[in-house]
N, C-alpha and C positions, 0 to 999 in steps of 0.2 A: 504494500500500500504506500502511496506517495505521502510525503510530508506536506505540511501547509505550504502551498505554492505562493511565495511572496518574493518581491524584488529585494535581493540582498547583495547586489554587487554594484560597483561604481565608486566614484570618489567620495570619501567621507568628508563632511563639512561640519563646522562648528555649530553648536546649538543656536537656533534662531536664524541661521543663514537661509535666505530665500533664493529659489532658483530664478535665473534670469528670465524676464518676460519673453515669451515667444520661443524659448529654447525647449527642445524636446527633453523631458526628464529621462535620466538613465534608467535602464530596465532593472538593474539590480544595484543594491547599495552595499558598499563596504567589503566586496569580495575581489577586488582587483588583484591582490597578492595571490589568492588561491587560484584565480584564473591563469595568472602568469605561470605559476608553478605547474599547473596541469598541462598547459601548452608546452612547457619545457620538458615534461615527462614524455610527451609524444616523440620528441626528437632525441631523447636520451637513448644511448646505446644499451640494448638489453644483454642478457647473459649469453644468448646464442650469438649475437653479433660479436661480442668480445671474444668468444671462443672460435670465431672464424666460420660459423655455420650460418646458413640462410635461415631467417626467422620463419618458423614453421606455421605460425598462426598469428591472429590479430593481436595488437598491443592492447593491454587492459589498463584502464585508469580507474582508480577507486576513490570515491568521495565518501568519507566516513564521518559520522556525527550522530548525535542524539536525534530522535524524532522531534521535529519542530525547528531544527537548526537551519533549514533551508537547503538541505543537500539535494533534494529533487529539483528545486528551482535552479540551483547552480549547475547541476548536470544538464538540464534542459538548455540553459544559456550556452554552455560550452558546446553541446552537441549541435544546437541550432546554428551557432556561429561557424563551426567547422564545416557543416554541411551546406551553409549558405541559405538556410531556411528562415533567417530573420531573427536569430537569437532566441531569448526566452519566450516561451509561450505558456499559456495556461495549460494545465495537465489534461484538460478536456479536448485540446486541439487535435485534429486529425480525423479519427474515426467517428467522433461524436459520442463515444462510449466513455463516460467518466469513470475512473481515471486510468483505466487499465492499459490502453494501447493508443499510440499515436504514430502515424507514419506520414512522411512527406518526401518531397524531392527537392533537391537544391542544386546549386552550381558551384559550391566551394570545393574544398579538398576531397569531399565525399559526395559526389554528385548524385548518388542514388538515395540520398536523404537520410532520415532517421527512423529507426524502428524502436518503439518503446513498449515495454511490457513490465508489469508488476510481478514480483516474485513472492509476495506475502499477502495472504487474505486479510480482510478487516479484522477477523478474529485472532490474528496473530500467527496462524498456521502457515507454514511454507506451501506455496503452490506446487503441486506435483509437476515434475519436469515434462511429462507427456502433455499436460494441459498447456504449459508455457510454450512448448515447441509447436503445438497445434495453433496457438495464437499467432506465433511468428509466421508460420506457413500461410495462415489465412491473410495476414497483412501483405504477404508477398504474392498473393493470388494463386497459391498452390493448393491443389486438392489434398485433403487430409484423409488417408485411408481409415475407415471406421474400425476401431478396435486395435489399431497399431500400438505397439508397446513403446516404452521410452527409448530403447536403443534404435528402433526403426525410425521414429520421428526425429531423434537427434541427428541421425545420419542424413535424413532428408533436409534438415535445417542446414547442416554443413554443406551439403551439395548445392542448395539454393543460394547460399551466401558465397560460395567459391567463385562466382562470376560477377560479384557486385562489389562496389566501393561505397560503403555506407557506415553509419554509426549505429551500433546496437546498444540501446540504453536499457540496462537491467536494473530496475528500481527496487530498492528495499530487499536485497539478498540476505537470506538468513545465514548461509554458509557457502563454502567453496563448492560443495557437492551440487548445489543448485546451479552454479555458474558454469562449472567445467564442461558439462555435456553440451552447452549451447555455444561454446567459443568457436568462432569461424576459423577454419584452417586456411586462412587467407590473410596475408600481411597487409593487404590493401583495405581491410576493414578495421574499424576501431570499436572497442567495447568500453563503454562508460558504465560502471556499476556504482550503486550507492548501497551503503550498509551501515549498521551500527558500529561494527568493529572490523578488524582485518579479515581478509579471506585467506586464512592459513591453508596452505596446500597448493596454491597456484603460484608458480615461481615468477619472479620479476615484477611483483605488484607492490607498489609503495602507496599507502593510503595518504590522501590529502585530508587531514582531519579538520573539521569545522568547529570553531568555538562560537562565542557570542559576537555580535557586531560591535564595532567601535562605537563610542558614545555618539559622535556626530551623525553617523549613518543611522543609528537606532532612533535618534530624535527626528531625523528626516522622514523615517518610515512612519513615525507617529503623525507627523504633520501632513502626510498624504491622506490620512484618514480624517483628520479634524481641522485641517487648514492651519495657516501660520499664526493666526491671531493669538490663540490660547497658548501657543508655544512661546511667542514673543513676550507675552505678559509675564511669564514665569519660567525663563529658560533653565535656571538651576534646578527647579523642581522637575522639569522635563528630563533633565539628565539623571536625576535621582530615580525617577520612575523607570527610565531605561535600564539603569543598573539593577533596580529591583526585579526587572524582568529578565535579568541575566543576559541582556542583549539578544535574546532568542527571538527570531523573526515571528514565529507563530504566536508567542506570548504578546509581543508588541502589536500584532494585528488584532488580537482579541481585545486588548486594552483600548486600542484605537477605535474598534467597533463599539465598545462600551461608551467611550466619550462621545462618539458620533450620535449614539442613541440618546444621550443625555446632554443636549446642547447647553444647558444652564450649569453643568458641572465644570469645574476647573481641573487643570492637570493636578493641582494639589489635592483636590477631592479624590481623584483616582488613586494617587499615591497613598493617601491616608487609608482609604478603604482596603487597598491591597495590603498595606502594612498591618492592618488590624485583623486580617484573616487568621484563623488558628494555624498553628504550625502544622506542617505536613507530617504524616506518620513517619517514624524513624525507618520503617522498612522501605520507604520510597527513596530511590537514589537522589543524592544531593542535586545533581544536574537536572533532574526532571521536575524539581519542585517549582521553579518559576512558572513553567507552563501550566502545571496543575493548579497553582494559586490563581493565575490569570483566568483560567477556565472556570474555576469555582466562583470567582467574582462575577463573571458574566452570567453564569448559570443562575446564581442566587438572585440576580437582579431581574430575572425574567418573571412574568406572571406565572402563577402556579400551573395553569393549563399548558402554557407554552413550554415551561421547563419540563413538564412530564412528556410532552410530545418529543422534545429534543432528546431526552433520555431513551425513549422508545425507538428512536432512529438507530440505536445500537443494534436493533434486530433487523434492520434493512439488509436484505441479501446483497452481498458483494459491496456493502457500504453505499449502495445506490438506491435512492428513493424517488418516487414521483408523488404528485398530489394524492393519487389514490392510495399509495402505500401509507403515507402519513395519515390520511383520513381514516383508513382502516385501523391503524395502530392506535390512534388517539380516540377513535370513536366519535369523530366530528364530521362536518360536511366537507366536501371536496374543496369548495371555495375558501372556507376557513383554513384548511390545511395548506392550500396554495399561498395564502397571505402569510401564514406563519413561516413557511419555508423561505419566502422571499425576504422576510425580516431576518431570519437566521443568516441568509447570505450577506445582508447589509452589515450584520454584526461580526462577520468573519468566521461564523461557526460552520458554514457550508459553502460549497462551490457549486455553480450551475453551468451547464453547457449552453443555455440560451437557445436551444433548438425548438422546433415546432412542438415536439413532445419533450418538454424539459425534464432533465434528471438532475437530482441534487446529490452531491457526494459528500460524505463525512470525511474530512481530512484524516489521513492515517495516524497523525500524532494525537488526534482527539478521540479516536475510536476506543482505545483502552480506558480513557477517562470516562467516557459515556457508559461503558459497560460497568465500570466500578460504581458509578453513581446509581445505575439501574439496580444493581445488587443491594446497595445500601438503603435506597429510599423506596423501592417498589416491592410489593409483596409478590412472591413467586406465582401465586394463582392469577393475579392480575396480568403479570407478564405473559403467562401461558395463554390467557384469554386474548390478549392483544396479538400474539403470534397466530392464534387460530383465526382471528378476524382478518389478519393480513393474508393468510393462505386462502381463506374463503373468497376474499375479494379478488385475489389473483386468479383463482379458478374461474370465477364468473367473467372476468375480463378475457381470459383465454377462450372460454366458450363463445363469447360474443365475437372474438377475433376470428374464430373458425366459422361460426354461423353466417357471418356476412358474406362468405364465399359461396354459400349454397344458393340454388335458384330461388327466385321469387315464388312464394306460395308453398315452399317446402315446410316440413315440420320444424326444422331448425330455425327458419326465418320467422315462423309464427311464434316460436318460443322466444326468439330474440326480441320481438316487438313487445313482449311482456316485461322486459327488463327496464330499470330506470334509465332515463335518457343519458345520464352521466356515464353509464357502463357500456353504452352502445357506440359503435363506430359508424360514421356516415357512409362509408363505402369500403370495398376490399383494399383499395390502394392505401387509405389511411390506416387500416388495420395492419396491413403488411409493413408499413413504415414504423408503426408502434412496436410490432413484434421484432423487427430488426434492431431497433434502438434498445429495447428492453431485454434482448436475448441473454446477454451476460448475467443480468440480475435474475432472470427467470430460471436459467440453469442453476445458478447459485442457490436460489430459493428451493428448487427441487432437491439439491444435494443436502442442504441444511435440514429440510423437513424430514428426509429419510434418516439422516444421522441423528436427529433429535430422538426419534423412536417413541415419542409420546403422542404424536398426532398422525398415526399411520394411515388412518382412513382418509384424512385430508391430504396426506402426502400422496397416496395412491391416486386420488382424484386429480391432484395437481399434475402429476406426471402424465396421466392419461390425457388430460386437456392439452398439455404442452405438446405431446406427441402428435395429437390430431391437428393442432394449429400449425406446427412446423410442416407437417405433411401437406396440409391444405395450401399453404402459402409458398413453400419452397420445393415441394415434391420430395418423395422418399429418397431419391438418388442424391440430390444436392444436400439434404439434411442428414444423410446417413451417419456422419461422425457424431452429431449431437444425439441422434436417435439411439445409437449404440450405447452411449453413456446413460441415457434415460432407461433403456431396457435393463441395464445392469442395476439401476436403482430399484426398478420393479422387482427384479430377482432378489435383491437384498431384503426388501420388505416381505416378499412372499416366503422366503426361507425363515425369516424371523417370526412371522405369524403363522407358519405352517399352513400355507394356502397352496396346495399342490396344483390346482387348476391355473392359477396365475403364474406359478412357478413354471409350469409346462409352456404357457404362452410366451413368457419372457425368454426361456431357453430356446424356443423355436425361432423367435425373432433374432436373437443374438446369433444363433447358428446360421440363419439365412445370410446375415451380414458377413459372418466369417467365410461362408462358402463363396459369396460374391467377390470377396477380396483375395481369394486364393488360399485361405487357411483351411484347407479341406479336412485335415486331421482334427483341428480344433472344432470344426463344425460337426464332425462325426461324433466326437465326445459329447458335445452338447445335445445333439439329436438323441443319442442314447439316454442321456439324463432326462430329456423331455419325455421320452417314452416311459421311463419309470414314474415320472411325476404324473403323466396322463393316466397311467394305470392306477396309481394311488387315488387319483380324483375320479376314477371311473368315467373319464371323458373320452368317448369313442372318437370324436373328431380329432382330439389332440393325439391319441395313440395312432390312429390311421395316418394322420399327417406326419407324425414322427417316423413311422415305419417306412413310408414312401420316401421321406427325406434321407433316412439312413441308406436306403437303396440308391438314391441319387448320389450320395457321397461316395459309396463304393464304386458306382459307375464312373464318377470323375477320377477315382484313383486307379481305374482300370481293372478292378476285381469284379469281373462280370458274373462270376458264379455267385458271390455273395449278394451282388446287386439284384440278380434274378430271384434269389431266395427271399430277400426283404420285400421286393415288389410283390412277390407271390403272397406273403403274409398280409400285406396291406390290401391286396385284391380279395383275399378270403374274407377279411372283415367287411369290405365294401359290399361283397355279394350277400352277406347276411343282413345288411341294412337296406338293400335295394336301391343303392345310389348309382343310377345308371351312367350318369356323366362321368363320375369318378371311375366306375368300372371300365368304361371305354378308354379313358386316359391311361389307366394302369395296364390294360391289355397292350396298348401302344408302347408303353415304356418297356414292358416285358419283351415285346417283339424287337425293340431296338437293341436291348442288351444281348438277346440271343443272336441277333444278326452280327453284332460286334464279336461275339464269341465263336462265330462260325457254326452255330447250331441252327441250320437253316430250316429244318423241319419244324422245330419248336417256334422259330421266329415267324414262319408263314402261318402256323396255327393261330398265334396270338394276334398277328396283324389282321387276319380274317375275322377273328373274334372282335377286334376293335371296330372293324368296318360294320359288322353286324350290330354292334352297340350304337354306333352313330346312325345306322338306318332306323333303329327303334326310336332314337331321339329326334328323327326328322331333320338331320343335319347333313345335307348332301355334300357340302364342301369338305367337311371333316371326313366323311365316308370316302370321298375321292382321294384325299391325302393318304388315308390308311391303305386303300387299294393300290395307290402309287407305290407305297413302301413294300407292299406284298409283291408287286411286280418286280421291284428291285431285288428282293430276296430270291425270287424265281430265277432271275437272270444270274445272280451270284451262284445259285445252285446248279447252273448249266441246263436250265429249262427255258430256252428263249421263246419257243412257241407259246408256252403257258404265260410267260411274261408279256408277250405281245397281246394276248387275249385279255389279260387282266388290265393292262395299261389302257387298252381301248375302252374297257368298261369304266375305268377311272376318268378318262377324258370326257366321256359322255356325261358322267355325273358332274364334272367340273363345268361343262357347258350349261347344264341345267341350273347349276348354282350361280352362274354368271361370274365365276372366278377366272378372269382372263389370264392372269399370270400363271396360275396352275395349269390352265389349258395349254398355254405356250410351252411350259416346262414338260408337260406330258407328250406334246407333239414332238419335241426334240428327243425325248427318251425313245419314242416310237421310231424316230429316224435312226437313232444309234442302233437299236435292236435290228431294224431292217438291214442296215449296213452289214451287221455281223451275220445276218442270214443270207447275204448275197443278193439283195434287191435294192441297188442304189437309186433306181428310178423312183420307187415308192418312197425311199428315204428323202429324196429331194422334194417330193410333194409335201411331206409332213413338215420339212423345214420351211418351205414356203408358207404353209399354213400358220406356222409359229410366227413368221415375220409379219404376216398380215394381221395376226391377232394384236400384236403390240405396235405395229406400224413403224418399227425402227429396228434395224438389224442388230445394232450394238446392244440394245436392251435385251433382245432375245438371247444373244450369246452369253450375256451376263447370267441370265436365268439358267441357261444350259450348264454353264460352269458351276453355278451354285448347286444345281440339282445333282450334278455328277459328284461333287465333293460331299454332299450330304448323304 
């Protein structure tokens, strides 16, 4: 999580000094020395260079300091200047997702711009490497394989960065183990990391440690929030106040916000109130006390309802809230929540992206203070109720987001009309934009709800609603990486609550995604587990689906004997249930694997059974395809005359069904068979018929080639 993003670099000036009229104010205050040192580190010879070896990977710069010291702002200033993207930016810049990732392009030493990701969750837990790597790949426009592990994704990151010249900003790293797998093996890239302490284990990294601002810069930071008049009236007290805040930019921003909200208060009033606060607990580190005291002053000055809402924002997933999140947590109207959030922004307690669907981020340095106050002042039952309200509101918003994509007059649209206006979206475009902006928070909400374990019913509803919304707006292929993670969450809840039906469904979904990405052995393991869960739930659909999928996995692995065995088991179950469409499909799958195995007699029997099943279903096109495959098997078996007769029957069925491409393919197969039987004249007639069917010779030969290969 990022620190409070404030301007903390530039020339320090004496208290009371006013910026010259018309001059653009410096972006940062009081960090010129650190910026110079960091730039010097880029050019400094590393251990490999001194040893006469070529640098094997990117240079790493580390900015270390306590939360609230402005390390993220300094890192952004440095990265932006090096990449030519305009220097320091608010941490919401780039993707519009506060504050996790930002990307840009520039024209400086690193023309491919800046990639920015956070390595610590608002709750203080390190972000798993696979999630961070997935975010980097997403920012680079690379597809993320669903279910890929840490090693695979890290390798993909290194491959993607090997051909770029950019700055990779890794914010709030917990340790070297988080950073090392993401380091580009490309000396043309630069890594800027921020952390509380050194990254022991990565060679050649010297931390640039941030302390408090010098007094002049600290006072100027105050003046930006409250204007110059109150500073000029009492410059010495302003300096004392800055020292009371330890020169920490985040603490100064909070005090500035408090003074801005109390225009009749003087700087001396702020210093007095801050000095009168009770001493911080001894267990709190000395360097963290100024920020904690400044935050407590601001919190205690808020109205009771606003203070409670602020504390409850500690529950916001990924540290991101919108008006609906705050409204549900506090149990107030959406408009009242929006007004309170904007007031928090003015006081320096939150940041916002200012987008069409605005999000509000709790600065990383304030998140632990909010959690601490929430534990001290709010009863656990009330906190759990607020969390339940937030999850319920999220579920309803997701249901509305999906329902707006349904046709007019559908059941989903009628249900949508019954929701309050504030929960509805005007159209599918607006709903899709909201889903895209809120996706990081929604995914975090699902993870937190499942990990909590106390609200599993709501957690299951939330995950189900999110899966449907993502599928409706992005499609299952595009959203596959996110869907994989959500199905794993469903599996966790199902296993914890002993829900075998849901366990079977989650395992089938995960196995399908594994199979689609080439992890066939993993898919096979999950299909077998789904079969066991389906049997425990006495779910005939799940067991039948699992048996057929086990057969498909063995077919993919080339074990046609086992594939036929499992397809046969699935067929036996379908026959007892009278599911004719499934029976016909399984007869076809059995015919295919017997063909691959060279068991042509069995293959022909099953393809004819499939054709008979499609005849009973009244599907002439499917029957024609089954007979086409039967003709192929007869040809493989050395029975060309039988193949010719079956192929003609299939062609007539395709003509009745109006399937022009299948007709053309069958005409070409007839031509090939007639050539082998020594009748080239008839073969030419059939090829001409195929050309006339499609009207273009190239297209027909594409069909011929595809039919031959299949």
